[in-house]
N, C-alpha and C positions, 0 to 999 in steps of 0.2 A: 419768742419764735424767730429764728433767724432763716430768711428766705434769700437764697443767692441768685443774684442776677447774672446771666452769662454774657461775656463778651462775645463779639462776633468770631474771634478765633476758636474760642470754646465751642460755640454753635456749629462750626465746620467739624470739629472733632466729633460731636455728638451726631452730626449728619453720617459720619463714617460708620460708627457703631450701630446707629439706626438702620443703614442700608444692609448691614449684614444680618440683623434681625428680620427685615423685610424678606431678604433672600431665602431665609430658613422656611418661611411660609410657603413658597413655591415648592421647595423640596419636599416638605411634608405634604402638600396637597397632591402632588404627583404620585405619591406613594400610598396614600390612603385608600385601602380596599379592604373588603372582607377577608379576615383570615391573617392580616398582618398584626404583629404584637405591638403593644405601645412601647417595649424597649427597642424593637427594630426601628421604629419611627424616631426614637431618640437618636439611636446610632446615626442614622442618616443626617440628622440635624447637626449633631456634634461634628461630624466629618466636614460639614459645610462651613461651621463656626471656625474650625481649626484651619481649614484651607484659606480662610479669609483673614487669618492673622489675629483673630480675636480668641476671648476665652469666655466660657459660660460664667455668668454672674451668679448662678443659683447653686452650683456644686459646692457643698460646703457652708453656704450661708446660713448661719445659725445651727449648724449640723445637718441641712437638707441632704440627702444622700444622692440625689441625681442631678443632671445636667439641665433637665427641663421639668416643666409641669404639664402632665397629659391626664385630663380628667374626662370621663366618660359618663354621659347621661346624667344621673342625679348627683355626680361629682361636680362641685362648684369650682373649686381650685386647689392647687398643690397635691394633684394626683401623682403618685410615683410610678415612673414607668417601670413595667415589669413584663411577664409572661402572660398578661390579659390579651386575648386576641379580639379584634374588632369584629363586629357583626353587621350585616345589613340592616340599615334603620337606626344605628346609633348615631348620636352627635358626640363630637369629641373636641374639647377645648384645649388648645395648646398654648401655653405661656412660655415666652422665650425672653431672657435678658442676657446681654453680652456687655464685655468691656473691651474696648479697644482704644489704645492711646490715651488710657487713663479716663476715659468718659464712657458713660453707660448709656444704652439703649435698651427698651423694654415694650414690649407689646404682646398681645393675645388675640387669637382668633378661634372661633368654634366652626368646626367643618362638619357636614353631613357625610355619612358613610352609605353610599347609594341612596336609594329612595327612603326618605323618613316620612313620618306621619305629618298631616297638615299642621297640627299643633306645633311639632318641632320645627318645622319650616318657619312658621310665623314667629316662633320664639327667636329664632336667628335674626329674622328680618327686624323685629322690634328692638333686639339688643344692639344690632349695628346700627339702627336708626337712633338709638339713645346716644351711642357713642357720637354720632354726627351732631345730634342737637347739643350735647355738652361742649363739643369741640367749638361749635359755632360761637358759644359764650366766652371762650378764652381770648379775651379782647383787653388790650390797655385800657384801664378805666373802670371795668367792670369789677364786680365782687366775687370772690371764691364761691359764695352761696348761689350765684347765678348759674354756674356751672352744675352744681348739685341739683338745684331745682329743675333746671331744663331736662335732666336725665330722668329724675323722678316722675315729672309730669308726663313725659313721654311714655314711660313704662306703664304706670298706673292707668293712664287713659286706655291703654290696650288691654287691660285686665291682668297684667301680670305684676310681680313685685320686685323690688330693689332689695338686694342683701344689705343688711345695715350693720353687720359685724365686720365688714371688710371694706378698705377703702383705697382710693388711688393715692398718689404721692407725687412731691417733687422728685427730680431726677437730674444727675449732673456728674459730678466727681464722684459721688456716692450713689448706690442703687436706690436708696430711699433717703429723700431729703424733705424738708418742710416745703410747703404745707401739706397736711392730710387733706384728701378729697373725698368727702362722703358723696355717695350717690343719692342722697336725699337732703333737703334743707330748704330754708326759705331765701328768695331772692333778695339781693341788696345787703346781704350779711357776710361776715367774714373779711378777711384781709383784702385790700385792694390789689388787683391784678395790674402787672407792670410788664411792659416790653422787656425782654430778657429773662423772664421766667420760663422754666421749662418743666412741664407738668406730664405725669402718666395718668391719663384719664381712663378709667376702666369700669364701666358698667359690668355688674354681675347680677343677672336677672333669673328669677325663678318663675317657672310656670305656675306654681303654687303659692304657698306661703313664704314669706321672706326668711323664717328662721332656719338656721343651719346648725350642724353639729360636727365635731372633728372625730375621726375614726381613731381606733387604738393605736394605728401607726404614728399618731400624734401630729400628722401632716394633712392627710386628704379630709378636706371639707366637704360634706355632703348636705343636701337638702333635708330638714326634719322630716318632710312628710313624703320623701321619695320622688317628689316631682322633678321633672327636667330642669337644667340650668344651663345658661349660656354666659359667654364671657368674651367681650371684645375689648381691646385696649390699644391706645397709640400713644406714643411719645410726641408731645406737642409743645412747640415754641410759641410763645407769644412775641409778636414782632410788631413793629410800627404799622405794618400793612395788613396785620390780621393774624389769625392762628396758622401755624405751619406745621403740617402733620409729619415729623421726620421719619416715621416707621409706615407711611402709607404703602400700600401695595397697589399697583396700578393694572393688575392683571384680572381677569375674569375669575370669579369664585371665591373672592376673599371675603 
């Protein structure tokens, strides 16, 4: 397993691609309202990506047909944008990856459309918190399992479950690099974390059981039991000073 450490000049380029991703979420948040279609949201995001001199990392990747992944309610990940209209009370996970100057940035956020149920609101809070807990463990000298375990403990203590069939990943000159980062595991296990590693940490959390299945479109992953699912992800660099969230959004509502 080859894990590539990034030089400072490479990290600067990853900051650029990650800034584009972070900007996409403001565009999406400003547009999210009942009645808008997932395809319309995608079009706004693509316009922002292209205006930023970047390109979508998803379009054509292993045959994926769209530029973004937009997953609603019980859809976990890889929802294909289309004519589906959002309704008051929906939760919407938007996953965006871009390439700029030869380097990639990748992140996801789950948004609420208008007022949502208390369970949905809590699911978003817990999943966002799980990302924070995992990120805090992305430190030089720790083990990969420390990230995985921190995510799992936070989620399960809240009564929710982590998806086990999908993982986070390394990122850099390729969209998906080693190592894979499960959202469950034992602390103190796995590869040693080192400064220069860049990771896409991405808790995927179900309100019900952790099991998932893929729809006939061969992309959209949904919860097996029909429960709600949330997804938060950041591209995180491990630095001597600690974890640096390259795709962090510093505005309210993320």
